[in-house]
N, C-alpha and C positions, 0 to 999 in steps of 0.2 A: 511205619516210617523206617522202611528197609532202604537205606541210602548208601551209595557208592561215592566216595569222596575222592576225585583225582586231583592232580596238579604235580608239575615237575618239581624236582628238588628245589628249595628255597621259596615255593610258592605259599608257604604259610599254612600249609594243611594241618600241622600239629597244633598251631596255635587257635586255629578255629575248631578243630576236633575237640580239644580239651573244654572249650567253652559249651559248645553244642550238646556233649554226654552229659554236661552237668544240667543243662537247661531242659534237656529233653528226657533225662533219666534213661540215656540207652547206651549200651557198651560200644566203646570205640574199638574195633578189632583190626589190627595190623597183622600182616602175615608174620612178622617177628613175633608179636604177642602169642598168635596161634601155635607156631612151632614150639616156643617155650613152653607152653602150656601142655600141649601134647606130650613133649618130651619129658616135662615134670611128672605127668600123669602116667607116664610109661604105657600110653596107648600103643597099639600094634604099630599104627601108622607114625606115630611119634618116635618110636625105637627105629623104624626104617629111615624116617627123616633125619634123624641123629647121625646115623652112617654117613650120609652125605655131607652134612653140617660139619663134621668132625674133621672130613678130609678136604674141606674148603670148596667142595662142589654145589652147584645150584641144586635145590631138591627138585626131582622131576615133577613134571604137571601132574601125573596120576596121583602121586601122594599127596602134593599140595591140595589138591581138589578135594582129596578124601577127608583130609584135616580140616578143611573149610567146611565140609558137611557136617562133620562132627561138632565143628563150634557153633555154627549156625543153629543147630538142633538144640542146644542147651537152653536151658529155663530162662537166662536173663536176657535171651534174644526174643522173647515171645511179643513184646511190645515194639521192638524194632531194634535196628542196629546201624552203625556207621561203619562201612567197610573201607579200610583204606590199605593201599598196597597190593589190592587183588580186585578184580582181574588186571594184568599187565598185557595181555594179548586177545586177539578176537576168540582163539581156540579156548583160553581160559573163560571168556565171557560166555561162550556157547555152553562149556561145561556148568558154569555156575547157574544158568537157565535151567540145566537139568536139575541141578541139586536142588534150587528153590521150587520145582515142581514137585520133586518127591517129598519134600517137608511141607508143601501145601502153602507156599509164600512167593511173594514176587517182588521184583526191585520196583519201587516206587519212583525213584528219580535218581539222577547221575549228576552230580555238581562238580564242574571241572573249572578250578581256579586258574585262570590264564594270566600269565606275565610274561613279558618281553624277555628274550633271552639276555639282552644286555644288561638287564635290571637283576636278574638272576644271578648273573655272574658275580655282579657287585654285593649282593647279599650274602652269597655263599663264601666269597673270599673273606668277608668280614666276619662270618659265624663263628661262634665259639659255644662249646657247651660245658656244663659242671661235671668234673669228674666223678662226682658223688652223687647228685640229685638228678642229673641228666638234664637239667633245666638249660634253655637256649637262649644266647644273648647274641648282640651284634656289636663289635668293636666301635662302630659309629655312633652308638648311642649309650656307651658306657661312659660312666664318669672318668675323667682323668685321674683321679686319686682311688679308684677301684682296686688297683694293683692286680687286674685279673681275677679277681676273689668273687665266687658267687655271693650275691647280697642276700639269698636265701638260706643257703647252709653253711657257707664259709670255704666251701671246695675249691680247687683250683680250676679256672676256666682253660680249657684246651681247645684245639682246632683238630678235627677228625682228618685222617690222612687222605680221606676221599673227597674232602672240600679243599684240597689244595692243587695248584697248579694245572696241567692239562688234564688231569683226572675230571676236574669240575666239567669241562668242555665235553670229554668223553661221556660222562654220565648224562648230561643234557641231550646229546645226540642220540644215544640209546634210547633215551626216553621217546624223544620224537619219532623214532623209526617204529619203536614197538606202540605208541599210544595214538598217533594219528589214525591209523585203522579202526582202532577201538572206539575213538571219539565218533567215527562215521557210523560206525555199528549202532552206538546207542542213539545216535542223532536219527537215524532210520526208524528207531523204534519209539521215536518222540519222547525220550527220557532224559535227553541230555539238556541241562541248564548251565550256560556258559558265564563265569563270573569274573569281572575285570579285578585281577588281584592287585594290581598297581595303585592302590589307595589305601587309605587309613584302615587299620583292621577293624576298627568299630563299624566302619560304613561297609565292609564285606560281611562282618558278621550279622550286621541288621538285614543285609540282603539275602543271606543264606536262611537266616531265621524266619524271614517272611516266605521263603519258597518252602520250606518244610511245615509251616504252619498251615 
């Protein structure tokens, strides 16, 4: 069950991924997770990536792809994985194909959670996260007496800087520019499954689960 989960910021990937990894007992792997793990383990590629991360630069494709290869070869991926945040470009997708061939695996399905940009803007503008446990909430659904306090751990709810103002629009535009060619790439391979993400999360989850089963 080697799966790629795609969708723009605010599409609800995190919510779905959290449930899917528990349901199917496979790791949810994001580029951020891979970078942090490689840095913590002090692998050669992890130390190279850290240099770029510490200076605020994007980690080059060559290093990113190497870290992906290291992660997907680990034992907990033997029954499958849910890859989130990679690939982001067609070049990365082609490199991922090569990695999968080398480790004797194939991507089974690419799930794209599609949500209209106007809805995404509303969601992201109201999105807040816990400063402690990182749980995500939306101001529209928080109780009026919540005082912007996390109901799980009591941490303060804050809004990320990249979820504010013009930054939101720029993030969505960049995502569209990078991802549209990637969707075409996987569509031609017959792997792409588009999911309407502008529905109740339970309905979306049931549809994704049915695809994976």
